[in-house]
N, C-alpha and C positions, 0 to 999 in steps of 0.2 A: 558279285557273289561268285564263288566263295571268297571270303575276305581274309582268311587266315594266311598270312604271308611269312610267319616266323619259321625259320629253319628249325627243326627238320621237317616241319609239316607242310611247307609250301609244295603243292602238286602231289601230295601224298594220298595214297589210298590206304585206308585203315580197315582191316577186317575186325569188326567189333565182336569180341567173344563173350563178354559178360557185361551186363548193364542192369543194375538194381539200385536199391536205396543206399547201398554202400559206395556207389560210384560205378565206374566203367573201366574196362581195360580191353585192349586189343593189340594188334601188331600191324605196322606198316608193311604192306606186301608188294610195294613197287620200288623199293630202294635197296640196292645191293650194298654190302659192307666191303671193307678192304680185306676181310678175312675169308679164306677158302676153307672148305670142309676139311681138307688135309691138315690145315693148321690146327683145327680143333682136335682131330684125331691125334696129332703129334703131342699137343699139350696134355691131352688126357691119356696118352700112351695106349691108344687103341690101334691095333695092327689091322691092316687091310691089304689085300692083294688086288683089289678092284680099282678101276680107273676113276675113283671118286674124289681124288685129292684136290682137283680144281673146281669141283662143284661149288656153285655160288651159295654164299650164306647171306641172308638178308639182314638189313638193319631194321629192327622192329620198332624202335623208338628210343627215346632218351632215358627211359627208366630201366635201371638194373642192366646196363649194357654189357656187363661182364658175364651175365648168365643167359642161357638160351633155352629155347623150346623147339620142338618139332611139331609142326602142324601136319596132319595127315588125315586121309579119309577114315571114317569110323570102321572098326572091325579089328584092326591090330591092337593088341593090348599089352601094356608094359607096366612096370612098377608104379609109375605116376601118371597114368593116362586118365584124362577126363574128357568125356564126350560133351560136345556143344551142339547147337542147332545147325541145321543144313548139312548134317552128315560129316561134320569136322570134329576131329579129336586133337587134343594137345597132350604131348608127352614130354616130360622134362628130366627123366632119369637116365642114367648112363646106359642102361640096357637097350634103349631105343637106338642110340648111336652105335652100340656094338652090333645090333641087328642090321643096321644100314651098312656098316663096314663088312659084314659077312654076306651081304647081298640078299638078305632076307627082307621081310616086311618092315616098314612100309615102302613100297616101291615109289608111290607118289608121295611127295613130301616137300615141305619148306622148312629149312633149318634157319632159325631166326635168332639173332642176338638182340637182347633188349626188348622192351615193349612200350606201349603207350598207355597212360592211365589218367583218369580224371577223378577228382573228388566228387562227393555227392552234389548233384545239381550243376556241376561245372560243364559237363557236356551239353546238357539241355540249354544252358545259357549260351554256349558257343553256337549251337544249332539255331537258336532263336535270333542270334546276332548275325546270321548268314555266314558264319565261318566255315560251315561244312555243307556239302550236298549229301543226302542220304538215299539209300536204296536197300531193298531186301538183300540178305546174304545169298551169294551164289558160289558154291564150292567149286564149280567148274572154272571160275576165274582164278582160283588159287592153284589148281592142279593141271589145268589144260591151256592156260593162256600165258604166253611168255611175259616175263617181268616188265619189259618195256611197253607192252600192249595193254597192261591191266588198267591203267587210268582211263584210256579210251573205251575199253570194254565195259567198265562200270558206267561211264557216261552214256554209252549206247543203251544200257539197261534202263536208264531213266529218260532216254530220249533227249539228251542234251548234247549240243555241239560245243565242246570246250573252247573252240576258237572264237565263239561269238559271245562268250560271257565276259562282262566287264565288271570292275570293282565299283566303288561308289561313283555316282554321277548325279548331276543336277541339283546338288545341294548349294544353298546360298547362305 
């Protein structure tokens, strides 16, 4: 455990944002994409004089990869902001990127392309099948932990040493 080996989910940490009778969705928070924030600004013709152009953009998952969202602490509000648990908001309108380009809020943020989604009952089935380890949401991992350290930070939250976990064993 965890048993999920399919790319892009192998070794992924997913920040689950919504989970109800309609399914679930979230974003992978520990995989970078090949796209830089400057590429997005250029594509959307957003001007900036700030040194943001090389800021990392994350790969959020294989669903709707051409569209992005910005995860940020609650408080900043844009045309399409929605608040979630643990003090995290998601904004997906152009004005959040314009604010970033201007050096305004949100100062703490993850720009994410794509997301991860599950049909009703699918995530529950995967968890029951040991595909995922779960833990309570912790926004500090999003905004205060470097990308490459997030997987181990989540494991530390639940008291697991990832180097000692093995897949299937002992079956005949």
